[in-house]
C-alpha positions as CSV (number, residue, x, y, z in Angstrom):
1,M,15.4,-36.8,44.7
2,D,12.6,-34.3,44.9
3,E,10.6,-33.5,48.1
4,R,7.7,-35.7,47.3
5,T,9.9,-38.7,46.7
6,Q,11.7,-38.0,50.1
7,I,8.4,-37.7,51.9
8,D,7.2,-41.0,50.4
9,A,10.4,-42.7,51.3
10,L,10.1,-41.5,54.9
11,A,6.4,-42.6,55.0
12,R,7.4,-46.1,53.8
13,E,10.2,-46.3,56.3
14,H,7.8,-45.5,59.1
15,K,5.0,-47.6,57.6
16,L,2.6,-44.6,57.0
17,P,0.3,-44.7,54.0
18,M,0.5,-41.6,51.7
19,V,-2.4,-40.2,49.8
20,H,-1.8,-37.5,47.2
21,S,-3.9,-35.2,45.2
22,I,-1.4,-35.6,42.4
23,S,-0.3,-38.9,40.9
24,S,3.0,-39.8,42.6
25,L,2.4,-43.5,42.7
26,E,5.8,-44.2,41.1
27,A,7.4,-42.6,44.2
28,G,5.5,-45.0,46.4
29,S,2.2,-43.4,47.4
30,L,-0.6,-45.6,48.3
31,I,-3.5,-43.7,46.8
32,S,-3.9,-40.8,44.4
33,Y,-7.2,-39.0,43.9
34,A,-6.8,-36.2,41.5
35,V,-8.1,-34.3,38.5
36,H,-7.9,-36.2,35.3
37,Y,-5.2,-34.0,33.6
38,E,-5.8,-35.4,30.1
39,D,-9.4,-34.3,30.3
40,L,-8.3,-30.8,31.5
41,F,-5.8,-30.4,28.7
42,R,-8.5,-31.5,26.2
43,R,-10.9,-28.9,27.6
44,A,-8.2,-26.2,27.6
45,A,-7.7,-26.8,23.8
46,G,-11.3,-25.8,23.3
47,Y,-10.6,-22.5,25.1
48,V,-7.5,-21.9,23.0
49,D,-9.6,-22.5,19.9
50,R,-12.2,-20.0,20.9
51,I,-9.6,-17.4,21.8
52,L,-7.9,-17.9,18.4
53,K,-11.3,-17.4,16.7
54,G,-11.7,-14.1,18.4
55,T,-13.4,-14.6,21.8
56,R,-12.0,-12.4,24.5
57,P,-10.5,-14.5,27.3
58,G,-12.6,-12.5,29.8
59,D,-15.8,-13.5,28.1
60,L,-15.1,-17.3,28.6
61,P,-16.8,-19.0,31.5
62,I,-14.7,-20.3,34.4
63,E,-15.1,-24.1,34.6
64,Q,-14.5,-26.5,37.4
65,P,-12.9,-29.9,36.7
66,T,-15.5,-32.6,36.2
67,K,-13.5,-35.8,35.8
68,F,-11.3,-37.2,38.6
69,E,-9.1,-40.3,38.8
70,L,-8.7,-42.7,41.7
71,V,-5.5,-44.7,41.4
72,I,-4.5,-47.3,44.0
73,N,-1.0,-48.8,44.4
74,A,-1.7,-52.4,45.6
75,K,2.0,-53.1,45.8
76,V,2.5,-50.4,48.4
77,A,-0.6,-51.6,50.2
78,R,0.9,-55.1,50.5
79,T,4.3,-53.6,51.7
80,L,2.5,-51.7,54.4
81,G,0.3,-54.6,55.4
82,I,-2.9,-52.7,54.4
83,T,-5.9,-54.5,52.9
84,I,-7.7,-52.3,50.4
85,P,-11.5,-53.2,50.5
86,R,-12.7,-54.9,47.3
87,P,-15.4,-52.3,46.6
88,M,-12.7,-49.6,46.6
89,L,-10.5,-51.6,44.2
90,L,-13.4,-52.1,41.9
91,R,-14.2,-48.4,42.0
92,A,-10.6,-47.4,41.2
93,D,-9.8,-46.1,37.7
94,R,-6.5,-47.9,37.9
95,V,-4.8,-50.3,40.2
96,I,-1.0,-50.8,40.2
97,E,-0.1,-54.3,41.0
């Protein structure tokens, strides 16, 4: 069991909601708000392409992530007795039932 899973297990035991910046909803976190990694990987491929075509890495601009993902674990919310407001559920990119 990794540290994140242990922390989530302790949080559930003590009825504390966990919010992570990385998706660990399988481990029992309530909410994850994080960079959309698929989008980052896609953008990184463009950088690799430019480097392979001869652009020096130092000449490439530094970019900030532009796409984020909000995931809510409704099952954990029910277990903790937390009601997630409907507007937040509608705003989520994904809701785990």
